[in-house]
C-alpha positions as CSV (number, residue, x, y, z in Angstrom):
1,X,125.9,2.6,-7.1
2,X,123.9,-0.5,-6.5
3,X,126.5,-2.9,-7.7
4,X,130.3,-2.7,-7.4
5,X,132.3,-5.2,-9.4
6,X,136.1,-5.6,-9.7
7,X,137.2,-6.1,-12.4
8,X,134.3,-4.8,-14.5
9,X,132.8,-7.0,-17.2
10,X,135.0,-7.3,-20.3
11,X,133.6,-6.5,-23.8
12,X,134.8,-9.9,-24.9
13,X,133.9,-12.6,-22.3
14,X,136.7,-14.9,-21.0
15,X,136.5,-18.6,-21.4
16,X,134.9,-20.1,-18.3
17,X,134.1,-23.5,-16.8
18,X,131.1,-21.8,-15.2
19,X,128.5,-23.2,-17.7
20,X,129.7,-26.7,-17.3
21,X,129.8,-26.3,-13.5
22,X,126.3,-24.9,-13.3
23,X,125.0,-27.8,-15.4
24,X,126.8,-30.3,-13.2
25,X,125.5,-28.8,-10.0
26,X,121.9,-28.7,-11.2
27,X,122.2,-32.4,-12.1
28,X,124.3,-33.7,-9.2
29,X,123.8,-31.4,-6.2
30,X,120.9,-30.5,-3.9
31,X,119.8,-27.6,-1.8
32,X,121.1,-27.5,1.8
33,X,119.2,-26.8,5.1
34,X,116.1,-24.7,4.6
35,X,112.8,-24.7,2.8
36,X,114.3,-26.4,-0.3
37,X,116.4,-29.0,1.5
38,X,117.0,-32.1,-0.5
39,X,115.6,-30.7,-3.8
40,X,117.8,-30.6,-6.9
41,X,120.0,-27.5,-7.0
42,X,118.5,-24.6,-8.9
43,X,120.9,-21.8,-9.6
44,X,119.4,-18.3,-10.2
45,X,120.8,-16.0,-12.9
46,X,122.9,-13.9,-10.6
47,X,124.6,-16.8,-8.9
48,X,125.1,-18.4,-12.3
49,X,126.8,-15.2,-13.5
50,X,129.0,-15.1,-10.3
51,X,130.1,-18.7,-11.0
52,X,130.8,-17.9,-14.6
53,X,133.1,-15.0,-13.4
54,X,134.7,-17.0,-10.6
55,X,135.6,-19.9,-13.0
56,X,137.1,-17.8,-15.9
57,X,140.3,-19.2,-17.3
58,X,143.0,-17.9,-19.6
59,X,142.2,-18.5,-23.2
60,X,143.8,-21.0,-25.6
61,X,147.1,-19.6,-27.0
62,X,147.8,-17.6,-23.8
63,X,151.0,-18.6,-21.9
64,X,148.8,-19.5,-19.0
65,X,146.1,-21.1,-21.1
66,X,143.5,-23.0,-19.0
67,X,144.7,-21.7,-15.7
68,X,142.3,-19.8,-13.4
69,X,142.0,-16.1,-14.0
70,X,141.2,-15.4,-10.3
71,X,142.9,-16.7,-7.3
72,X,140.5,-14.9,-4.9
73,X,136.8,-14.3,-5.3
74,X,134.8,-12.3,-2.7
75,X,131.0,-11.9,-2.7
76,X,129.1,-9.4,-0.6
77,X,125.3,-9.7,-0.5
78,X,122.6,-8.9,1.9
79,X,121.3,-11.3,4.6
80,X,119.0,-14.1,3.3
81,X,120.3,-14.4,-0.3
82,X,121.6,-18.0,0.0
83,X,125.3,-16.9,-0.5
84,X,126.4,-19.5,2.1
85,X,124.6,-22.2,0.1
86,X,126.4,-20.9,-3.0
87,X,129.7,-21.4,-1.3
88,X,128.7,-24.9,-0.2
89,X,127.9,-25.8,-3.9
90,X,131.3,-24.6,-4.9
91,X,132.9,-26.7,-2.1
92,X,130.8,-29.6,-3.2
93,X,132.0,-29.3,-6.8
94,X,135.7,-28.8,-5.7
95,X,135.5,-32.0,-3.6
96,X,133.5,-34.1,-6.1
97,X,135.6,-36.7,-8.0
98,X,133.8,-35.9,-11.3
99,X,133.1,-32.2,-11.3
100,X,134.4,-29.9,-14.1
101,X,136.3,-27.4,-11.9
102,X,139.7,-27.3,-13.6
103,X,140.6,-26.9,-17.3
104,X,142.2,-30.0,-18.9
105,X,142.5,-28.6,-22.4
106,X,140.2,-27.0,-24.9
107,X,137.8,-28.1,-27.6
108,X,135.9,-26.4,-30.4
109,X,132.2,-25.7,-29.7
110,X,130.4,-23.9,-32.6
111,X,133.7,-22.5,-33.8
112,X,134.8,-21.2,-30.3
113,X,137.5,-22.8,-28.2
114,X,136.0,-23.8,-24.8
115,X,137.8,-25.3,-21.8
116,X,137.3,-28.9,-21.0
117,X,136.4,-29.4,-17.4
118,X,138.0,-32.0,-15.0
119,X,138.0,-32.7,-11.3
120,X,140.8,-31.8,-8.8
121,X,143.2,-34.6,-7.9
122,X,143.4,-35.2,-4.1
123,X,141.6,-31.9,-3.1
124,X,141.9,-30.4,0.4
125,X,139.2,-27.9,1.3
126,X,139.4,-26.0,4.7
127,X,136.4,-24.0,5.6
128,X,136.7,-21.2,8.1
129,X,134.1,-19.1,9.9
130,X,134.3,-16.8,12.9
131,X,133.8,-19.8,15.2
132,X,134.3,-23.5,14.3
133,X,130.8,-24.1,15.4
134,X,129.5,-21.6,13.0
135,X,131.5,-23.3,10.2
136,X,129.7,-26.5,10.9
137,X,126.3,-24.7,11.0
138,X,126.8,-22.6,7.9
139,X,128.8,-23.6,4.8
140,X,130.2,-26.8,6.1
141,X,126.8,-27.8,7.4
142,X,125.2,-27.2,4.0
143,X,128.0,-29.2,2.4
144,X,127.4,-32.0,4.8
145,X,123.7,-32.2,3.7
146,X,124.7,-32.2,0.1
147,X,127.1,-35.0,0.6
148,X,124.9,-37.2,2.7
149,X,121.4,-36.6,1.2
150,X,122.3,-35.9,-2.5
151,X,122.3,-38.4,-5.4
152,X,126.0,-38.9,-5.1
153,X,126.1,-39.7,-1.4
154,X,127.8,-43.0,-2.1
155,X,130.9,-41.1,-3.3
156,X,131.6,-39.6,0.1
157,X,132.4,-40.6,3.6
158,X,130.7,-37.8,5.6
159,X,131.0,-36.8,9.2
160,X,130.6,-33.8,11.4
161,X,134.3,-33.1,11.5
162,X,135.3,-33.8,7.9
163,X,134.0,-35.2,4.6
164,X,136.2,-37.4,2.4
165,X,135.9,-39.0,-1.0
166,X,135.1,-42.6,-0.6
167,X,138.4,-43.5,-2.2
168,X,140.2,-41.4,0.5
169,X,141.7,-39.0,-2.0
170,X,140.2,-35.7,-1.0
171,X,138.9,-34.0,2.1
172,X,136.8,-31.0,3.2
173,X,136.7,-29.9,6.8
174,X,135.8,-27.2,9.2
175,X,138.9,-25.6,10.6
176,X,139.6,-23.8,13.9
177,X,140.3,-20.1,14.0
178,X,143.9,-20.4,15.0
179,X,146.9,-19.9,12.7
180,X,148.6,-23.2,13.8
181,X,145.6,-25.2,12.9
182,X,145.7,-24.0,9.3
183,X,149.5,-24.0,8.8
184,X,151.1,-26.3,6.3
185,X,148.0,-27.5,4.6
186,X,148.1,-28.6,0.9
187,X,145.0,-26.5,0.0
188,X,143.3,-26.7,-3.4
189,X,140.2,-24.5,-2.4
190,X,139.2,-22.7,0.7
191,X,136.2,-20.8,1.9
192,X,135.8,-18.0,4.4
193,X,132.3,-17.4,5.6
194,X,130.7,-14.3,7.1
195,X,134.0,-12.4,7.1
196,X,132.4,-9.3,8.5
197,X,132.5,-11.1,11.8
198,X,136.2,-11.9,11.5
199,X,137.5,-9.1,13.7
200,X,139.8,-10.9,16.2
201,X,143.6,-11.0,15.5
202,X,143.6,-14.8,15.7
203,X,141.0,-15.0,12.9
204,X,142.8,-12.6,10.7
205,X,146.1,-14.4,11.3
206,X,144.4,-17.7,10.5
207,X,143.1,-16.4,7.2
208,X,146.6,-15.1,6.3
209,X,148.2,-18.4,7.2
210,X,145.6,-20.2,5.1
211,X,146.2,-17.8,2.2
212,X,149.9,-18.5,2.3
213,X,149.1,-22.2,1.7
214,X,147.6,-21.6,-1.7
215,X,150.8,-21.3,-3.8
216,X,151.9,-24.8,-2.7
217,X,149.5,-26.7,-5.0
218,X,150.7,-25.3,-8.3
219,X,149.2,-28.0,-10.5
220,X,145.9,-27.9,-8.6
221,X,145.5,-24.2,-9.4
222,X,144.4,-23.5,-5.8
223,X,142.0,-20.5,-5.0
224,X,139.7,-19.1,-2.3
225,X,136.2,-17.8,-1.9
226,X,134.9,-15.3,0.6
227,X,131.2,-14.8,1.2
228,X,129.7,-12.2,3.6
229,X,127.2,-9.6,4.4
230,X,128.8,-6.3,4.4
231,X,130.8,-5.1,7.4
232,X,130.4,-2.4,10.0
233,X,132.8,0.3,8.8
234,X,135.7,1.0,11.0
235,X,135.7,-2.4,12.8
236,X,138.7,-3.7,10.9
237,X,137.1,-7.0,9.8
238,X,138.4,-9.2,7.1
239,X,135.5,-8.2,4.9
240,X,136.4,-4.5,5.3
241,X,140.0,-5.3,4.3
242,X,138.9,-7.0,1.2
243,X,136.4,-4.3,0.2
244,X,138.9,-1.5,0.7
245,X,141.5,-3.4,-1.3
246,X,139.0,-3.8,-4.2
247,X,138.3,-0.1,-4.1
248,X,142.0,0.6,-4.3
249,X,142.2,-1.7,-7.4
250,X,139.2,0.1,-9.0
251,X,140.8,3.5,-8.3
252,X,144.1,2.4,-9.9
253,X,145.9,2.6,-6.5
254,X,146.7,-1.1,-6.5
255,X,147.1,-3.6,-9.3
256,X,146.0,-7.2,-8.7
257,X,144.4,-9.1,-11.6
258,X,143.9,-12.2,-9.4
259,X,140.9,-10.7,-7.4
260,X,137.2,-10.9,-8.4
261,X,135.0,-8.9,-6.1
262,X,131.2,-8.4,-6.2
263,X,129.1,-6.2,-3.9
264,X,125.4,-5.3,-4.1
265,X,123.7,-2.7,-1.9
266,X,120.8,-0.4,-1.9
267,X,122.2,2.8,-3.3
268,X,122.0,6.1,-1.4
269,X,119.5,8.7,-2.5
270,X,119.7,12.4,-1.7
271,X,116.1,12.6,-0.5
272,X,115.8,9.2,1.0
273,X,113.4,8.7,3.9
274,X,113.4,5.1,5.1
275,X,110.5,5.9,7.5
276,X,108.4,6.0,4.4
277,X,107.4,2.4,3.9
278,X,107.4,2.5,0.1
279,X,110.9,4.0,0.0
280,X,112.0,1.4,2.5
281,X,110.6,-1.5,0.4
282,X,112.2,0.0,-2.7
283,X,115.6,0.0,-1.0
284,X,115.1,-3.7,0.1
285,X,114.3,-4.7,-3.4
286,X,117.4,-2.9,-4.8
287,X,119.6,-4.6,-2.2
288,X,118.1,-8.0,-3.2
289,X,118.7,-7.7,-6.9
290,X,116.5,-9.0,-9.8
291,X,117.4,-12.7,-9.2
292,X,116.1,-12.7,-5.6
293,X,113.1,-10.7,-6.7
294,X,112.1,-13.8,-8.8
295,X,111.8,-16.0,-5.7
296,X,108.4,-17.2,-4.7
297,X,106.5,-14.6,-2.6
298,X,109.4,-12.2,-2.7
299,X,107.1,-9.3,-1.9
300,X,106.0,-11.1,1.3
301,X,109.7,-11.3,2.3
302,X,110.0,-7.6,1.5
303,X,107.0,-6.8,3.7
304,X,108.4,-8.9,6.6
305,X,111.9,-7.2,6.4
306,X,110.3,-3.7,6.2
307,X,108.3,-4.5,9.4
308,X,111.5,-5.2,11.3
309,X,112.8,-1.7,10.5
310,X,109.7,0.0,11.8
311,X,109.7,-1.7,15.2
312,X,110.7,0.7,17.9
313,X,113.5,-1.4,19.3
314,X,115.2,-2.0,15.9
315,X,118.9,-0.9,15.6
316,X,118.6,1.1,12.4
317,X,122.3,1.0,11.6
318,X,122.4,-2.8,12.0
319,X,119.3,-3.1,9.8
320,X,120.8,-1.1,7.0
321,X,124.0,-3.2,7.1
322,X,122.4,-6.7,7.0
323,X,119.2,-6.0,4.9
324,X,120.4,-3.2,2.6
325,X,124.1,-4.3,2.6
326,X,125.2,-0.8,3.3
327,X,128.6,-0.4,5.0
328,X,127.8,2.8,6.8
329,X,124.5,4.1,8.0
330,X,123.7,7.7,7.3
331,X,123.6,8.3,11.1
332,X,127.4,7.9,11.2
333,X,128.1,10.4,8.5
334,X,129.3,13.6,10.1
335,X,128.3,15.6,7.0
336,X,126.0,14.9,4.0
337,X,128.1,14.5,0.8
338,X,125.1,15.0,-1.4
339,X,124.4,18.3,0.3
340,X,128.0,19.3,0.0
341,X,127.9,18.8,-3.7
342,X,124.9,21.2,-4.0
343,X,127.0,23.9,-2.3
344,X,129.7,24.0,-5.0
345,X,130.1,27.3,-6.8
346,X,132.8,26.5,-9.3
347,X,132.6,29.9,-11.1
348,X,133.4,32.0,-8.0
349,X,136.8,33.6,-7.6
350,X,137.8,35.7,-4.6
351,X,139.8,38.8,-5.5
352,X,143.2,39.4,-4.0
353,X,143.0,41.8,-1.0
354,X,139.7,40.4,0.2
355,X,139.3,39.6,4.0
356,X,139.6,35.9,4.7
357,X,140.2,33.4,7.5
358,X,142.3,30.3,7.3
359,X,142.1,26.9,9.0
360,X,145.2,24.5,9.1
361,X,145.3,20.8,10.1
362,X,147.2,17.7,9.2
363,X,149.9,15.2,10.0
364,X,153.4,15.8,9.0
365,X,154.3,12.2,8.1
366,X,151.0,10.5,7.3
367,X,147.4,11.1,6.0
368,X,147.2,14.7,4.7
369,X,147.9,18.4,5.5
370,X,146.0,21.4,4.2
371,X,145.0,25.0,4.5
372,X,141.3,25.9,3.9
373,X,140.4,29.6,3.3
374,X,137.0,31.2,4.0
375,X,135.9,34.5,2.5
376,X,134.5,36.3,5.5
377,X,131.8,38.3,3.7
378,X,130.2,35.5,1.7
379,X,131.2,32.3,3.5
380,X,132.9,30.9,0.4
381,X,135.6,28.3,1.1
382,X,138.5,26.9,-1.0
383,X,141.7,25.0,-0.4
384,X,144.8,27.2,-0.5
385,X,147.0,24.1,-0.7
386,X,147.0,20.5,0.5
387,X,149.3,17.5,0.5
388,X,147.9,14.0,0.5
389,X,150.1,11.0,1.3
390,X,150.3,8.5,-1.6
391,X,149.3,5.0,-0.6
392,X,152.8,3.5,-1.4
393,X,154.9,6.5,-0.1
394,X,157.8,5.8,2.2
395,X,159.6,8.7,3.9
396,X,156.8,11.0,3.0
397,X,156.8,14.3,4.8
398,X,155.4,17.8,4.6
399,X,158.1,20.2,5.6
400,X,158.1,23.5,7.4
401,X,159.3,25.2,4.2
402,X,156.2,23.8,2.4
403,X,153.7,25.2,4.9
404,X,155.6,28.4,5.5
405,X,155.5,29.2,1.8
406,X,151.8,28.7,1.5
407,X,150.9,30.9,4.5
408,X,153.3,33.6,3.5
409,X,151.8,33.8,0.0
410,X,148.3,33.9,1.5
411,X,149.3,36.8,3.8
412,X,150.6,38.7,0.8
413,X,147.6,38.1,-1.4
414,X,144.7,38.4,1.0
415,X,143.7,40.4,4.1
416,X,144.0,37.5,6.5
417,X,142.1,38.3,9.6
418,X,142.5,35.0,11.6
419,X,144.4,31.8,11.2
420,X,143.3,28.8,13.4
421,X,146.0,26.1,13.3
422,X,145.9,22.7,15.0
423,X,149.6,22.6,16.1
424,X,150.5,18.9,16.8
425,X,153.5,17.9,14.6
426,X,153.8,21.5,13.5
427,X,154.3,23.3,16.8
428,X,157.4,25.2,15.7
429,X,155.8,26.3,12.5
430,X,152.7,27.6,14.3
431,X,154.8,29.4,16.9
432,X,156.8,31.0,14.1
433,X,153.7,32.2,12.3
434,X,152.3,33.6,15.5
435,X,155.6,35.4,16.1
436,X,155.7,36.8,12.6
437,X,152.1,37.9,12.1
438,X,151.0,38.3,15.7
439,X,149.5,36.0,18.3
440,X,146.1,37.6,17.9
441,X,146.1,36.9,14.2
442,X,147.6,33.4,14.2
443,X,146.3,31.2,17.0
444,X,147.0,27.7,18.2
445,X,143.6,25.9,18.0
446,X,143.8,22.4,19.5
447,X,141.1,20.1,18.2
448,X,141.3,17.8,21.2
449,X,139.3,20.1,23.4
450,X,135.8,18.5,23.6
451,X,133.6,21.5,24.2
452,X,135.4,23.8,21.7
453,X,135.6,21.3,18.8
454,X,132.1,20.0,19.5
455,X,130.7,23.5,19.2
456,X,132.8,24.2,16.1
457,X,131.6,21.1,14.4
458,X,128.0,21.8,15.1
459,X,128.4,25.3,13.6
460,X,130.2,23.9,10.6
461,X,127.5,21.4,9.8
462,X,124.7,23.9,10.4
463,X,126.4,26.2,7.8
464,X,126.3,23.4,5.3
465,X,122.7,22.5,6.0
466,X,121.6,26.2,5.8
467,X,123.6,26.9,2.7
468,X,125.5,29.8,4.4
469,X,128.7,27.9,3.5
470,X,129.7,27.4,-0.2
471,X,132.9,26.2,-1.8
472,X,134.8,25.9,-5.0
473,X,134.0,22.2,-5.7
474,X,137.5,20.8,-5.0
475,X,137.2,17.0,-5.3
476,X,139.7,16.2,-2.6
477,X,138.1,18.5,-0.1
478,X,134.8,16.8,-1.0
479,X,136.3,13.4,-0.4
480,X,137.4,14.4,3.1
481,X,134.0,15.7,3.9
482,X,132.4,12.4,2.8
483,X,135.0,10.4,4.7
484,X,134.3,12.1,8.0
485,X,132.7,9.8,10.6
486,X,130.8,11.3,13.5
487,X,132.1,10.4,17.0
488,X,130.1,11.5,20.0
489,X,131.9,13.3,22.8
490,X,131.3,12.7,26.4
491,X,130.0,16.2,26.9
492,X,126.9,18.2,26.2
493,X,126.5,21.9,25.4
494,X,124.9,24.4,27.8
495,X,121.5,23.6,26.2
496,X,122.1,19.8,26.7
497,X,122.8,19.3,23.0
498,X,125.2,16.3,22.6
499,X,128.5,17.4,21.1
500,X,130.6,15.4,18.6
501,X,133.7,15.6,16.5
502,X,135.0,13.8,13.4
503,X,137.2,10.8,13.0
504,X,138.5,8.6,10.3
505,X,136.5,5.4,9.9
506,X,139.4,3.7,11.5
507,X,142.9,4.8,12.5
508,X,144.7,3.0,9.7
509,X,142.2,4.0,7.0
510,X,143.4,5.8,3.9
511,X,140.1,7.7,3.8
512,X,141.5,10.9,5.1
513,X,139.6,13.7,6.8
514,X,142.2,16.4,7.5
515,X,140.8,19.0,5.0
516,X,137.4,18.6,6.7
517,X,139.0,19.5,10.0
518,X,140.8,22.4,8.4
519,X,137.6,23.6,6.9
520,X,135.9,23.5,10.3
521,X,138.7,25.6,11.9
522,X,138.5,28.1,9.0
523,X,134.7,28.4,9.5
524,X,135.1,28.8,13.3
525,X,137.6,31.6,12.6
526,X,135.2,33.3,10.3
527,X,132.5,33.2,12.9
528,X,134.9,34.7,15.5
529,X,136.0,37.4,13.0
530,X,132.4,38.4,12.4
531,X,131.8,38.6,16.1
532,X,134.8,40.8,16.7
533,X,134.0,43.1,13.9
534,X,136.5,45.3,12.1
535,X,137.2,42.7,9.5
536,X,136.0,44.6,6.4
537,X,138.4,45.6,3.8
538,X,139.5,49.2,4.3
539,X,138.6,51.4,1.3
540,X,141.6,53.2,-0.1
541,X,141.4,56.9,0.1
542,X,141.0,58.5,-3.3
543,X,143.5,61.2,-4.0
544,X,142.5,63.8,-6.5
545,X,145.4,65.5,-8.2
546,X,144.5,68.9,-9.7
547,X,146.5,70.5,-12.5
């Protein structure tokens, strides 16, 4: 989808200080560094909507009436959409001695109870970026311009290291990326800028330390804002952590009503070809959104961005991340999820007694474990059984009895010609199967052998592309196919073709790939069964009884 919002819009809007805040900013704030520097702030419709959501409060009559609905807000937009300036406006209002940023009661407006806005008493606003210098250049730098060149410059004592209210009661500052520098602060609002660049442990630790300061100022109703371009998937950045957490909330795997998350990207299309200039420009427009499209000479900007993509030395993956706000470039997908969906044959059922092959892969105590079957004659695949570790599970384990039972049943129901099983963590089980059904029928198939797994993966993807492989449409199997990230191996095939295998997007990701690996092994087993021959179902002799 183009836009991902957590939580989604409510049918009945919440009370919000957003309208008062936007009016205040357009009257008392200015634009920061750039083409509009020094001009009165002008807030486009999308940023206005984001501020409305970020400043929602609990309604009159609620036990928490007037308190902020969200303690965390995170905004992910493409490069060049003035999201850092938006953060600076928020910091400006949070620091200003007259801004309506906290509810101080309610009053009736046209028959509706609306919050009454008031400033924060003695605010403290730390602003963190991936380097302290970047904080000064980005959000803090924009705030400095607003406080020194705006109409209320006389209300602030501004410097390169910190900005204070002229009465001394309130301060904003750029902070260093070390946990000790942020520890113990009496924070009322804090900002994290370009969190896709926050990869180092010291930065992640600093953010966590700063986050732990928020509950200290109860009356101030402290909160935080994160602004970023989307992250490179698998790098483990702060932005990635936030986005994955929002996805867990949206999926019902986590409950946290204190987070507001907004992400806009150019959505994927099955037949997309970004080498086509018109399709490329359409993707740029979609990633920009309608508010940015209303900017002066927006089409000129689109043309300029599109020209970057078509230069021969452009990193296409980087381009898609920063200008289309896509987390993963299609080049990193091991398989095409859209193509996989077209291969579903939900009405197909394989009769008992039919010749099949089986692939087995998984981790006993984490991720997932599964058996994938392939009908040798048709190439139709389906999961025999799988186990997926719940996100909050402790002591989770797939036992030998679990996997033994599934394979025993499969052997009874079908003519199983080959089983390829990746044995780590299930060595005893695989050895037991081989001893019971024969070592030529059940084989240890280690997936850490570069040449073998690289050739198997290439054949598996080719079967998907050609349509030789079909499947039953199982949604978990499809998720594992979509989660699979291509990782190049340091080896080439005999024809100099680069070989690759699949990985999770990062080791601690809950986007599992075990069924995709099992499917690959099952497909490799099918190809080997076809090559060996003798796999076809033997016809039963018909006995005629004469009377």
